C-alpha positions in Angstrom: 0.0 0.0 0.0 1.3 3.5 -0.9 2.7 5.4 2.1 0.1 8.1 2.8 2.2 11.1 3.8 1.3 14.8 3.8 2.1 15.3 0.1 -0.1 12.3 -0.8 -3.2 13.7 0.9 -2.5 17.3 -0.1 -2.5 16.1 -3.8 -5.6 14.0 -3.2 -7.5 16.9 -1.6 -6.5 19.6 -4.0 -9.5 21.6 -5.2 -11.7 20.3 -2.5 -13.6 22.7 -0.1 -12.2 22.6 3.4 -12.9 21.7 6.1 -13.5 18.2 4.7 -13.7 14.7 6.3 -12.4 11.8 4.3 -11.9 8.0 4.3 -8.9 6.4 2.7 -10.4 3.3 1.1 -7.0 1.6 0.6 -6.3 1.9 4.4 -9.9 0.9 5.2 -9.6 -2.3 3.2 -6.3 -3.2 4.8 -7.9 -2.8 8.2 -10.7 -5.0 7.2 -8.3 -7.6 6.1 -6.6 -7.4 9.5 -9.9 -7.8 11.3 -10.8 -10.9 9.2 -7.5 -12.5 10.2 -7.9 -11.6 13.8 -11.5 -12.9 14.0 -10.4 -16.4 12.8 -13.6 -18.5 12.5 -16.1 -16.1 14.0 -18.5 -13.7 12.1 -18.1 -10.0 12.8 -21.1 -7.8 13.4 -20.4 -4.3 12.1 -20.8 -1.5 14.7 -22.7 1.4 13.1 -21.9 3.9 15.9 -18.2 3.9 14.7 -19.1 4.2 11.0 -22.2 6.5 10.6 -22.2 6.4 6.8 -24.6 4.2 4.9 -22.2 3.9 1.9 -19.4 2.6 4.1 -21.7 0.1 5.9 -22.8 -1.2 2.4 -19.2 -1.4 1.2 -18.1 -3.5 4.3 -21.0 -5.9 4.2 -20.6 -6.4 0.5 -17.0 -7.5 1.1 -18.5 -10.7 2.4 -17.4 -13.1 5.2 -16.9 -12.7 8.1 -18.9 -9.4 8.2 -22.5 -10.1 8.9 -25.3 -8.0 10.4 -25.2 -4.6 12.1 -24.9 -3.5 15.8 -26.8 -0.2 16.0 -26.9 2.4 18.8 -30.5 3.6 18.5 -33.8 1.9 17.8 -34.8 4.7 15.5 -31.4 4.2 13.6 -32.1 0.5 13.2 -35.6 1.1 11.9 -34.2 3.7 9.3 -31.5 1.2 8.3 -34.1 -1.6 7.9 -36.1 0.8 5.7 -32.9 1.0 3.4 -32.7 -2.8 3.2 -30.3 -3.7 5.9 -31.2 -6.8 7.9 -30.1 -8.6 11.1 -29.9 -5.5 13.3 -28.9 -5.6 16.9 -29.6 -2.4 19.0 -26.8 -2.5 21.6 -28.3 0.0 24.1 -31.6 -0.2 25.8 -34.4 2.3 24.9 -38.0 2.8 26.0 -38.8 5.7 23.7 -42.4 4.8 22.5 -42.0 6.4 19.0 -38.8 4.6 18.4 -40.1 1.3 19.6 -43.1 1.6 17.3 -40.8 2.4 14.4 -38.9 -0.8 15.1 -42.1 -2.8 15.4 -43.3 -1.5 12.0 -40.1 -2.9 10.5 -40.3 -6.2 12.3 -43.9 -6.5 11.0 -42.4 -5.9 7.5 -40.1 -8.9 7.9 -36.9 -7.3 9.0 -34.9 -8.8 12.0 -34.3 -6.2 14.6 -33.3 -7.2 18.1 -33.6 -4.8 21.0 -31.4 -4.8 24.1 -32.7 -5.1 27.7 -31.2 -5.3 31.2 -34.3 -4.8 33.4 -37.8 -6.0 33.8 -39.1 -2.4 33.5 -37.6 -2.2 30.0 -39.1 -5.5 29.1 -42.6 -4.6 30.1 -42.5 -1.3 28.2 -41.3 -3.0 25.1 -43.9 -5.8 25.4 -46.7 -3.2 25.6 -45.6 -1.6 22.3 -45.1 -4.9 20.6 -48.4 -6.2 21.7 -50.2 -3.0 20.6 -48.5 -3.4 17.1 -49.2 -7.1 16.8 -45.6 -8.3 16.5 -43.3 -10.6 18.4 -40.3 -8.4 19.3 -36.8 -10.1 19.6 -34.8 -9.1 22.6 -31.2 -9.5 23.7 -29.9 -9.5 27.3 -27.0 -7.2 28.1 -24.6 -8.9 30.4 -22.3 -6.8 32.6 -18.7 -7.8 31.8 -16.8 -5.5 34.1 -14.5 -6.8 36.9 -14.4 -5.5 40.5 -11.0 -5.5 42.2 -10.3 -4.1 45.7 -10.9 -0.4 45.4 -11.4 -0.5 41.6 -14.2 -1.0 39.3 -12.5 -2.2 36.0 -15.0 -1.6 33.3 -18.0 0.6 32.6 -21.2 1.2 34.5 -23.5 -0.5 32.1 -25.9 -3.4 32.8 -27.2 -4.5 36.2 -27.3 -8.1 34.9 -24.2 -9.3 36.5 -24.3 -13.1 36.0 -26.3 -16.3 35.4 -29.0 -15.8 38.1 -30.0 -12.3 37.0 -29.9 -13.2 33.3 -32.2 -16.3 33.9 -34.6 -14.1 36.0 -34.8 -11.6 33.2 -35.3 -14.2 30.6 -38.2 -15.7 32.7 -39.7 -12.1 32.6 -39.3 -12.0 28.8 -41.0 -15.4 28.5 -44.1 -14.2 30.3 -44.9 -11.9 27.5 -46.3 -13.5 24.3 -45.2 -10.3 22.3 -41.5 -11.0 23.1 -38.9 -13.6 22.3 -35.4 -13.9 23.7 -33.1 -13.8 20.8 -29.5 -13.4 22.1 -27.0 -12.2 24.7 -24.4 -9.6 24.5 -21.4 -9.4 26.8 -19.2 -6.5 25.9 -15.9 -6.3 27.8 -15.1 -2.6 27.3 -12.1 -2.6 29.6 -10.3 -5.1 27.3 -11.7 -3.9 23.9 -11.6 -0.1 24.4 -8.6 0.5 26.6 -5.1 1.1 25.1 -2.3 -0.8 26.8 0.9 0.2 25.0 0.9 4.0 25.0 4.3 5.5 24.5 5.7 7.3 27.6 3.3 5.5 29.9 5.3 2.4 30.8 4.1 1.9 34.4 0.4 2.7 33.5 0.6 0.2 30.5 2.0 -2.5 32.8 -0.8 -2.0 35.3 -3.5 -2.0 32.6 -2.1 -5.2 31.1 -2.1 -6.8 34.5 -5.7 -5.9 35.1 -6.7 -7.2 31.7 -4.9 -10.5 32.4 -6.9 -10.9 35.6 -10.1 -9.7 34.2 -10.2 -11.8 30.9 -10.6 -15.3 32.4 -13.1 -14.1 35.0 -15.4 -12.4 32.6 -15.1 -15.1 29.9 -16.2 -17.7 32.5 -19.1 -15.4 33.6 -20.4 -15.2 30.0 -20.0 -19.0 29.5 -21.8 -19.7 32.7 -24.6 -17.3 31.8 -25.1 -18.9 28.4 -25.2 -22.4 30.0 -27.6 -21.3 32.7 -30.0 -19.8 30.1 -29.8 -23.1 28.1 -30.5 -25.2 31.2 -33.6 -23.0 31.8 -34.9 -23.7 28.3 -33.8 -20.5 26.5 -32.3 -21.1 23.1 -30.2 -18.2 21.9 -29.7 -17.3 18.2 -26.4 -15.5 19.0 -24.0 -14.7 21.8 -22.2 -11.4 20.9 -18.9 -10.4 22.5 -15.9 -8.2 22.2 -14.8 -5.2 20.2 -11.9 -4.0 18.0 -9.4 -4.3 20.9 -10.4 -7.7 22.3 -10.8 -10.1 19.4 -8.0 -12.4 20.7 -9.3 -12.8 24.2 -13.0 -12.9 23.3 -12.3 -15.8 20.9 -11.1 -17.8 23.9 -14.7 -18.0 25.1 -16.4 -20.9 23.3 -19.9 -19.6 24.1 -19.4 -16.6 21.8 -20.9 -17.0 18.3 -20.0 -13.6 16.9 -17.6 -10.7 17.5 -18.3 -6.9 17.0 -16.1 -4.2 15.6 -16.4 -0.7 14.2 -13.5 1.4 15.4 -11.1 -1.0 13.6 -12.3 0.3 10.3 -11.3 4.0 10.7 -8.8 3.5 13.6 -9.1 6.8 15.4 -6.4 8.0 17.9 -7.9 6.2 20.9 -7.0 2.9 19.1 -3.5 3.7 18.3 -1.6 1.8 21.0 -2.7 -1.7 21.6 -0.3 -4.5 22.1 -2.5 -7.1 20.3 -2.8 -5.3 17.0 -1.8 -2.3 14.9 -4.3 -0.6 12.6 -3.8 2.1 9.9 -5.5 5.5 10.2 -8.1 5.4 7.5 -10.3 8.5 8.3 -9.5 12.1 9.1 -10.4 15.6 8.4 -8.5 18.5 6.7 -8.8 22.1 7.6 -7.4 25.1 5.8 -4.5 27.1 7.1 -5.6 30.8 7.2 -2.8 32.7 8.9 0.3 32.6 10.9 0.2 34.7 14.1 3.7 33.9 15.2 6.8 32.0 14.0 6.2 28.3 14.2 2.4 28.8 14.6 -0.3 28.6 11.9 -4.0 29.1 12.5 -6.6 26.9 10.8 -10.3 27.5 10.1 -12.4 25.2 12.3 -11.2 22.0 13.8 -12.9 22.0 17.2 -14.3 18.5 17.1 -13.8 16.9 20.5 -14.9 13.3 21.3 -17.3 12.1 24.0 -16.1 10.7 27.3 -14.1 12.1 30.2 -12.7 15.5 29.3 -9.1 15.5 28.6 -6.4 16.0 26.0 -6.9 12.5 24.7 -10.4 13.5 23.5 -9.2 16.3 21.4 -8.6 15.9 17.6 -4.9 15.4 17.0 -2.9 17.1 14.3 -1.6 14.4 12.0 0.1 15.6 8.9 2.5 17.3 8.3 4.1 15.0 11.0 5.3 16.8 14.2 2.4 19.4 14.4 0.7 19.9 17.7 -2.1 21.8 19.4 -1.3 24.8 21.5 -2.1 23.6 25.0 -3.6 26.9 26.2 -6.1 26.9 23.3 -6.8 23.4 22.1 -9.0 22.9 19.1 -11.4 25.8 18.5 -14.9 25.9 16.9 -13.9 28.5 14.4 -10.2 28.5 14.6 -7.4 26.3 15.8 -3.8 27.4 16.3 -1.2 24.6 15.6 2.5 24.5 16.3 4.5 23.4 13.3 8.0 21.9 13.5 11.0 23.5 12.0 11.4 23.0 8.3 7.6 22.8 7.7 6.2 25.7 5.8 2.4 26.0 5.4 0.8 28.8 3.4 -2.8 30.1 3.6 -5.0 27.6 1.8 -2.8 24.6 2.5 -4.6 21.7 4.2 -3.6 20.6 7.7 -4.7 17.0 8.5 -6.3 15.9 11.9 -7.5 12.6 13.2 -10.4 12.4 15.6 -10.2 10.7 18.9 -13.2 8.4 18.3 -14.4 6.8 15.1 -18.0 7.5 13.9 -18.4 10.7 16.0 -16.5 12.7 13.3 -19.4 12.1 11.0 -21.7 14.2 13.3 -19.7 17.2 12.1 -19.7 16.7 8.4 -22.5 16.1 5.8 -20.3 14.1 3.5 -17.1 11.9 3.4 -14.6 12.2 0.6 -13.5 8.7 -0.4 -9.9 8.6 -1.4 -8.5 5.7 -3.4 -5.2 5.5 -5.2 -4.3 8.9 -4.1 -7.5 10.6 -5.5 -10.9 11.5 -4.4 -13.1 8.9 -6.2 -16.5 9.6 -4.6 -18.4 11.7 -2.1 -20.9 9.9 0.2 -23.4 11.2 2.8 -22.8 10.7 6.5 -25.8 10.1 8.7 -25.9 13.9 9.2 -25.8 14.4 5.4 -28.8 12.1 5.2 -30.6 14.4 7.7 -30.4 11.9 10.6 -29.4 12.7 14.2 -30.4 9.9 16.6 -29.3 11.6 19.9 
């Protein structure tokens, strides 16, 4: 694959209106090949939250095995994608918004497979009421907590209260009490393994602690997932799928024999929060370019726009990062601004007004909330322009 340096992208983006977001299809395809190899024998459910572009979703699914089905972040999103012809949609986050549940029920009635996520009896009852009202049998999946508790430390996210076999079997029994519902699957997402970098340069001690915690967490959570699947089977609940993992945890999730499919999304674009994992190395495949507008001081250029922070705990790691030319950096006292962003440039780099300066986002799909379209680059040239969710007029949160 051609080395994508600054001149490569400057040439590719020549004549394009800036700011502009882009996806390098050659890098994307290389990342897909890596995910295939890492998944081994397991199918991969594509995570829409990390993509947010219908054309990219279609491209990945059309590439064939092992990519199969979508993991959505909103029932309204899943209903919309079903209306566009996508099938086998798993909504990864619980929702009780009546309008969205009715939209899903309408697509289920039309024959599309959409599975909603639950982790409480209250959610189950609300979904059952809508499904009964609309005359459908709504498939559900149970969200199993996959965090680990160590002395003085909760290693993972505060997600589901379903913390093991007993809670899962009790919730499955509640689902079975409603003729308008059907238990379809189980999801156990180990965020502390899949979404936490463990080989960050300059953080040797922290990396070592994180790797230690991961080594202690992995066997415990894999056994919890296996035991929960076994308990559900013993109680008479047949699951169509058991979903686990994410881009950063394929290797350890594959060790759990109860898992029937993996999930990945960030591994396509590879944002900065996925740069430093010991288990794999991805290629940056998505970014955005802003135009240099002025130079307020020696070694500093100012760009138009650029203030696109990522969600999560506030910190420097959530800021977009200057990428190309190499060696550029944000000014700590200003960061990335909504209408202008000052950037320090290294000695020997000369940028003139109108030149592009390339950034990478901290998270994958969130960048698409800032742009109506993605420029698709292949072979060093823009070959297409495709709509993001925002460009399609969709905002689900």
